[in-house]
C-alpha positions in Angstrom: 13.3 8.5 41.7 12.7 8.9 38.0 13.6 5.9 35.9 13.3 6.7 32.1 12.5 4.0 29.7 14.7 5.2 26.9 18.4 6.3 26.9 18.8 7.8 23.4 19.8 11.2 24.6 22.3 9.8 27.1 23.9 7.5 24.6 24.4 10.1 21.9 25.5 12.8 24.4 28.1 10.4 25.9 29.6 9.8 22.5 29.3 13.4 21.2 33.1 14.0 21.4 33.7 11.1 19.0 30.5 11.2 16.9 30.6 14.9 16.0 34.1 14.8 14.4 33.3 11.7 12.5 30.1 13.2 11.1 31.9 16.4 10.3 34.5 14.4 8.4 31.8 12.9 6.3 30.1 16.2 5.6 33.3 17.8 4.4 34.3 14.8 2.3 31.6 15.5 -0.2 30.6 11.8 -0.3 27.1 11.8 1.1 25.7 8.8 -0.7 27.4 5.4 -0.7 31.2 5.4 -0.5 33.7 3.8 1.8 32.0 4.7 5.1 29.0 2.5 4.1 31.2 -0.3 2.7 33.4 -0.4 5.8 30.3 -0.6 8.1 28.9 -3.4 5.9 32.1 -5.4 6.2 32.2 -5.0 10.0 28.5 -5.9 10.4 28.9 -9.1 8.3 32.0 -10.1 10.3 30.1 -9.6 13.5 27.3 -11.9 12.4 29.4 -14.5 10.7 28.1 -14.0 7.2 29.8 -13.4 3.9 27.7 -10.4 3.0 25.9 -7.4 4.6 23.8 -5.0 2.6 22.9 -1.7 4.3 19.5 -0.2 3.6 17.5 2.7 5.0 15.3 0.8 7.5 14.6 -2.6 9.1 11.3 -2.6 7.2 13.0 -2.2 3.8 15.5 -4.9 4.9 12.5 -7.3 5.1 10.8 -6.1 2.0 13.9 -6.2 -0.2 15.0 -9.5 1.2 11.6 -11.0 0.3 11.8 -9.6 -3.2 15.4 -10.7 -3.7 14.5 -14.2 -2.5 11.9 -14.4 -5.3 9.0 -15.2 -2.9 6.1 -15.4 -5.2 3.3 -12.8 -5.0 0.1 -14.5 -3.8 2.0 -17.2 -1.8 1.7 -17.5 1.9 4.2 -16.2 4.4 4.2 -17.8 7.9 5.1 -15.6 10.8 3.8 -14.4 14.2 1.3 -11.8 15.5 3.1 -10.7 18.6 5.7 -8.7 16.6 5.9 -5.1 15.5 3.5 -4.5 12.6 6.4 -4.1 10.1 7.1 -7.8 10.0 3.6 -8.5 8.6 3.5 -5.2 6.7 6.5 -6.2 4.7 4.8 -9.4 3.6 1.7 -7.5 2.6 3.7 -4.9 0.7 5.3 -7.6 -1.4 2.0 -9.3 -2.2 2.5 -12.2 0.2 -0.4 -13.4 2.3 0.5 -13.5 6.0 -0.5 -16.6 7.9 0.0 -16.0 11.6 0.9 -18.9 13.9 1.0 -19.0 17.7 4.1 -18.7 19.9 5.5 -20.7 22.8 5.9 -19.9 26.4 9.1 -18.1 25.5 7.1 -15.7 23.3 8.9 -16.8 20.1 7.4 -18.6 17.1 6.4 -22.2 17.8 8.1 -24.6 15.4 5.3 -27.2 15.8 2.8 -24.5 14.8 4.9 -23.7 11.8 5.1 -27.3 10.7 1.3 -27.7 11.0 0.7 -24.6 8.9 2.9 -25.4 6.0 1.1 -26.2 2.7 2.0 -26.2 -1.0 1.1 -22.5 -1.0 3.8 -21.6 1.6 6.4 -19.3 0.1 8.4 -18.2 3.1 8.7 -18.6 6.9 9.7 -15.4 8.8 11.1 -16.2 12.3 11.2 -13.2 14.7 13.8 -13.1 17.4 11.5 -11.2 19.7 13.0 -8.8 22.3 16.5 -10.1 21.6 15.9 -13.8 22.4 16.6 -16.2 19.5 13.9 -18.4 18.2 14.4 -22.2 18.0 16.6 -21.9 14.9 17.9 -25.5 14.6 14.4 -26.9 14.3 13.1 -24.1 12.0 16.1 -24.3 9.7 15.8 -28.1 9.3 12.0 -27.9 8.8 12.3 -25.3 6.1 15.2 -27.0 4.4 13.3 -30.3 4.3 10.3 -28.5 2.7 12.3 -26.4 0.3 11.0 -23.1 1.8 13.1 -20.0 2.3 13.6 -19.1 6.0 14.0 -15.4 6.6 15.1 -14.1 10.0 13.6 -10.9 11.5 16.5 -9.8 13.7 15.3 -6.3 14.2 15.5 -6.6 18.0 18.4 -9.1 18.2 21.7 -7.6 17.0 24.4 -9.6 18.7 22.1 -12.5 19.8 23.1 -16.1 19.2 21.7 -19.6 19.2 24.1 -22.4 20.1 26.9 -19.9 19.8 26.0 -18.9 16.2 24.8 -15.3 15.5 21.2 -14.8 14.5 20.8 -13.8 10.9 23.2 -16.6 9.8 20.7 -19.4 9.9 18.2 -18.5 7.2 18.6 -17.4 3.6 18.9 -13.9 5.0 18.7 -12.0 8.3 17.1 -8.6 8.5 18.2 -6.0 11.1 16.8 -2.6 12.2 19.1 0.2 13.3 16.3 2.4 14.6 17.4 4.9 17.3 15.8 2.7 20.0 17.6 -0.5 19.0 20.7 -1.9 20.8 22.8 -0.8 17.9 21.2 2.5 17.0 21.7 4.9 14.1 21.0 8.6 14.4 17.8 8.1 12.5 16.5 5.1 10.5 18.7 2.3 9.1 18.7 -1.4 8.4 20.9 -4.2 7.2 20.4 -7.6 5.4 23.0 -10.3 6.1 23.4 -13.4 3.9 26.0 -16.0 2.8 24.6 -15.9 -0.7 26.6 -13.4 -2.9 23.9 -13.6 -5.7 21.2 -12.6 -3.2 23.5 -9.8 -1.9 24.0 -8.5 -5.5 20.2 -8.5 -6.0 19.8 -6.5 -2.8 22.3 -3.9 -3.9 20.5 -3.5 -7.2 17.1 -3.1 -5.5 18.3 -0.6 -2.9 19.7 1.7 -5.6 16.9 2.0 -8.3 18.0 -1.2 -10.0 21.0 0.6 -11.4 24.1 -1.3 -12.7 25.7 2.1 -13.6 24.6 5.7 -13.4 22.4 5.5 -16.5 21.3 1.8 -16.8 18.5 0.2 -14.7 18.6 -3.6 -15.0 15.5 -4.0 -12.8 12.9 -1.8 -11.2 14.3 -0.9 -7.8 13.9 1.9 -5.3 15.9 4.3 -3.1 16.7 2.5 0.1 20.3 3.4 0.8 22.0 3.8 4.2 23.9 7.1 4.0 27.5 7.6 5.1 26.6 9.8 8.0 24.6 6.9 9.6 27.4 4.4 8.7 30.0 6.6 10.4 27.9 6.9 13.6 27.1 3.2 13.6 30.8 2.3 13.3 31.5 4.4 16.4 28.7 2.6 18.3 29.6 -0.9 17.1 32.9 -0.7 19.0 30.9 -0.3 22.2 28.2 -2.8 21.4 29.8 -5.8 23.2 30.2 -3.8 26.4 26.6 -2.4 26.1 25.3 -5.9 25.6 27.2 -7.3 28.6 25.7 -4.5 30.7 22.2 -5.3 29.5 22.7 -9.0 30.4 24.1 -7.9 33.8 21.1 -5.7 34.6 18.7 -8.4 33.4 20.3 -10.8 35.8 19.8 -8.2 38.6 16.1 -7.9 37.6 15.8 -11.7 37.7 17.3 -12.0 41.1 15.3 -9.2 42.7 12.0 -10.3 41.1 12.4 -14.0 41.9 9.6 -15.4 44.0 7.0 -12.8 42.9 3.9 -14.0 41.0 5.4 -12.9 37.7 6.6 -14.6 34.5 10.2 -13.4 33.8 12.0 -13.6 30.5 12.9 -17.1 29.5 16.5 -18.2 29.9 18.2 -21.2 28.4 21.8 -22.2 28.0 21.6 -22.6 24.2 20.7 -19.0 23.6 22.5 -15.7 24.0 19.7 -13.2 24.9 20.7 -9.5 24.3 17.7 -8.0 26.2 16.5 -5.4 23.7 13.5 -5.5 26.1 13.1 -6.9 29.6 9.5 -8.0 29.7 7.5 -9.5 32.5 4.0 -10.9 32.4 1.4 -10.5 35.0 -2.5 -10.7 35.0 -2.4 -7.3 36.8 -0.4 -5.6 34.1 -2.5 -2.4 33.9 -2.6 -1.9 37.6 1.1 -2.5 38.0 1.9 0.0 35.2 -0.1 2.7 36.9 1.6 1.9 40.2 5.0 2.2 38.6 4.2 5.4 36.8 3.2 7.0 40.2 6.6 6.0 41.5 8.4 7.6 38.6 9.1 4.4 36.6 8.5 4.6 32.9 7.3 1.4 31.3 5.9 0.3 27.9 3.9 -2.5 26.3 5.4 -4.5 23.4 2.8 -5.1 22.0 -0.7 -4.4 23.4 -2.5 -5.2 20.1 -1.4 -8.3 18.2 -1.1 -7.8 14.5 -4.2 -9.9 13.6 -6.2 -7.5 15.8 -4.9 -4.4 14.0 -7.4 -2.5 11.8 -5.0 -2.9 8.9 -5.3 -6.7 9.2 -8.8 -6.5 7.7 -7.0 -6.3 4.3 -3.9 -7.8 2.8 -5.0 -11.4 3.1 -4.0 -11.7 6.8 -5.2 -15.0 8.3 -4.7 -16.9 11.5 -3.6 -20.6 11.6 -5.5 -23.4 13.3 -8.0 -22.5 15.9 -6.5 -19.2 16.9 -3.6 -17.6 18.7 -4.5 -18.4 22.4 -1.0 -18.0 23.7 -0.4 -14.8 21.8 -3.6 -13.3 23.0 -2.9 -14.2 26.6 0.6 -12.9 26.6 -0.3 -9.6 24.9 -2.8 -8.9 27.7 -0.1 -9.5 30.4 3.2 -8.2 28.9 5.0 -5.2 30.5 8.4 -3.9 29.4 10.5 -2.6 32.2 13.3 0.0 31.7 16.6 -1.6 30.7 19.5 0.1 29.0 23.2 0.2 29.5 23.3 3.6 31.3 20.9 2.4 34.0 22.3 2.3 37.6 21.8 -0.6 40.0 19.9 1.9 42.2 17.4 2.4 39.5 16.9 -1.4 39.1 16.4 -1.6 42.9 13.8 1.2 42.8 11.9 -0.5 40.0 11.9 -3.9 41.7 11.1 -2.5 45.1 8.1 -0.8 43.7 7.0 -4.0 42.0 7.4 -5.9 45.4 5.4 -3.1 47.1 2.6 -3.6 44.5 2.3 -7.3 45.2 2.4 -6.8 48.9 -0.3 -4.2 48.8 -2.4 -6.3 46.5 -2.0 -9.4 48.7 -3.1 -7.3 51.7 -6.1 -5.9 49.9 -7.2 -9.4 48.7 -6.8 -10.7 52.3 -8.8 -7.8 53.7 -11.6 -8.4 51.1 -11.6 -12.1 52.0 -12.0 -11.2 55.7 -14.8 -8.8 54.9 -16.8 -11.5 53.1 
């Protein structure tokens, strides 16, 4: 049985009868930049995340960069975040002249609030909390910590659309929340896209200026901005998909529960669960010391897997520049987890039989390994 890791083709093909007329309507409208399609999507996205404002941009990376700039984070200051994220989190800091200081994570793979507190100094300009793989970080503690110190808290929600902490949507805790709409995300554009949500209308106005060349009208630039607009074609496609997101998320949670049940008892670390968080399972990641062997075993059985992420950001060649530093005595938990993490296929179009195939092959692997180890012990 073949179990693909991604479902982009299936998702768009299943929606083609609804997507194509909407896209055709945009094309024939003549409004291909800005317009009501984008505004309507922004209103719906803000409502979904419980914020007053949503500003659509052309990528999750630009969402981070423009949010940092709109917040007025001083160039040369320090931005505290993690190393087990996609490089864009740290790259956004570097591009805005902010020096990344990378702290360790907890057993749940999210930023450790104690490590953040220990790393804060008078040079700290921002804390960027990443909701990794769709599981919210400890936002109550982080929010209080940043508020007490007068430090902006920015949420990297790239993988966490629809996730919640204590019933409150991610993106609504910090000064702003930044989302990616990349084709592999839970809510996926037909290309790149991003959104910044905030309760601050002044911040939202700054973002709107910056995403559109700093223009207050066609001929007047109030500030130096750039071209980072989400186009109406993407907004129309996203509106179609937003209507299905709750059902897709429920299916992800259901399949993750099936994985949990079928993998229970094996010598694996499964995704952390807790009653205070709504995990949306952008990725279903296990951890095992035998990650590489297991990945080869699954590939031979037709199961596609991935590693998110094999090289922590502080080990990337790019980290030799940009002022990237590591807090404390190192990132021991991050390093260990990055050597063990394995992402299993999980998307709404998966069948229970595919989950069974994946988990059966993982069980086979451990049984074969245990038999091999026992045979080696007997031989010695």
